N, C-alpha and C positions, 0 to 999 in steps of 0.2 A: 640176308641182305641188309640193305640200308633201309632203315625205317625213319622216315622223316616225321618228327613230332610237329603237329600243327600247333603253333603258338598263336593264340588269338591276338590280333592286332587291334589295339584300342586307339582310336583316333583322339586327337585333342578335343574335338567337339564332344565325343562321347564322354570323355573324362569331365569336361565342364558340366555337361548335363547331369551326370551322376553326382558331382559335387553340389550343384544347385539343388537337386532332389534331396540329398542328405541334409543340407542346411534347412530347406523348407520343412522337411519331416521333423527335424529337431525343434524348429521354431514353432510348428503347430502343436507338438507335444508339450512344449513349455507354455504356449498360449492356453491350451486346454487345462493344464494343471494349475497354473498360477492364476490366470485371469478368470478361468471358470470357477475355481474355488473361492476367489475373492468376491466375484459377482454373486455366487450362490449365498455366501455368508452375508453379504450386504443386503440382498433381497429379503432374507429370512430374519436377520437380526438387527438391521439398522432401524432405529426408532426416530423417524423424522417428525412424527406428530408428538409434540411435547405433552399434550394433555392426556394422552393415552399411552401409558408405559406398560409394556408386557414384561413379566419377569424373565430374566436371562435364563436360558436352558441350562440346567445342571447336568453334569456328566452322570450317566447311568451305568449300572452293571459293573463290570471290571474296570471301566474307565474312572468311576468314582473313587476307587482305591488309589489309582495313580495320580489323580488330580490333586490330592493332598500332599504329595511329595514335591519337594522344591523343583526337581527337574521335570516333573510331569505336569506341572501347572501351566495352563495355557496363557496365564498372565492376566493383567487387568483388562478391563473392557476397552481401553484405548487401542489395544492391539487388533481389535476387530475392524475390518475395513469399513470406511464410511461410504455411503452410496454415491455421494458427489465425487469423491476421490476415484472410485472405481469407474464411474461413467466418464470422468476426464481421461483416465488411462485408456478406456475403450475407444474414446474419440481419437486419442493420439495414435492408437494402434491402427485404426481405420485410415487415418491420414497417412501414416507411414506406409501402409499397403498401397494406397493410391499414388503416393509420391515416388514409390519405388518402381512404378510402371506396371503394377499388377492390374489386370483388367477389372473394371467395376463389377462385372458379373461374377468373377472369381472371388473378389473381396466380399460381395454380398453372400455368396455361398459359404465362405468360411465363417462369416458372422452368423448365418443361419444355423450352421452346424454347431458352433459354440453355444448359441442360445438354446438349441435343442438339448445339448449336453447339460447345460445349467438347469433347464426346466425339469429334466428327469431327476437330477440331484435334489432340487427343491421339493418336488413332489414326494420323493422317497423320504426326505428328512421330515417333512410335515406328517406323513403317515406313520413313521416309525418312532417319533419322539412325542411322548406324552405332554411334555412341557410346551409344545407348539399348539396344543388343542385348547386354545382360549380365544375368546372373542376379541380381546385386545391384540393378540398376535395376528388374528385374521385381518383386523383393520390396518395394522402396520404393514403386513404383507401386501394387501391390496393397494395401499398408498405407494409403496415402493415399486410395485408392478406398474402403476399408473405413471410414475416418474420415468421408468424404463421405457414405457410405450411412447411417452412424449419425446424422450431422447432419440428413439429410433425414427420417429417421424421427422425429426429435425436433421437427420444425417444427410450427407451429400450424395449418398448412394441409394438406389431403390431398395427398400426393405419391406415390401408389401406383406410377405409371408413370414418375416422374421419373428414377429410377436405371436404368431399363431401357435408357436410351441408352448406358450404359457397359458393357453386356454384352460387346461386341466388344473394348473396351479391357481388360476383366478377362480375357478369353480370351487376348489377346496377352501380358498380364503373366504369366499361368500358363504359357504356352509359353516365355517367356524363362527361367523357373525350372527347366525340364526340363534334366537333365544332357545335355550335347551330346558324345556320343562316337560315333566311327565304327567 
């Protein structure tokens, strides 16, 4: 006989919802990748205290071989993101979320997830890179984290738990500042 194939009928509303979910998913992936990487680099390598300069971390292992090649070099230190620039871009991102009609609770949750992602990356970098194990680096990291905390308290959305993700990184930066004598 006749077999009627069931063709799923997708309404216009369902198409719009799927489209918006796809766009939001792409935007969040981009936010985590670009903004998260810039913020992590700015926290760990921005040297805002001019009297205390930590040496720039050198590539280690297989990466040291590629860093000497012209296409593998990460470039001069100007390419590293400045903390002020990253915080300005983060402020613009939060403003864009709020102006687009996103609820403040969802904007806060997105920001908290981004900061959790960044804090895990910071902690791993500090623990895995020998060049970060200096008291000068600890002072710079603590200064940068203090700047981030001040930025979060000045935001127009509630960020009570947003900085809590950096507690472990703050503890590690405090440990780096302790005098090491045997």
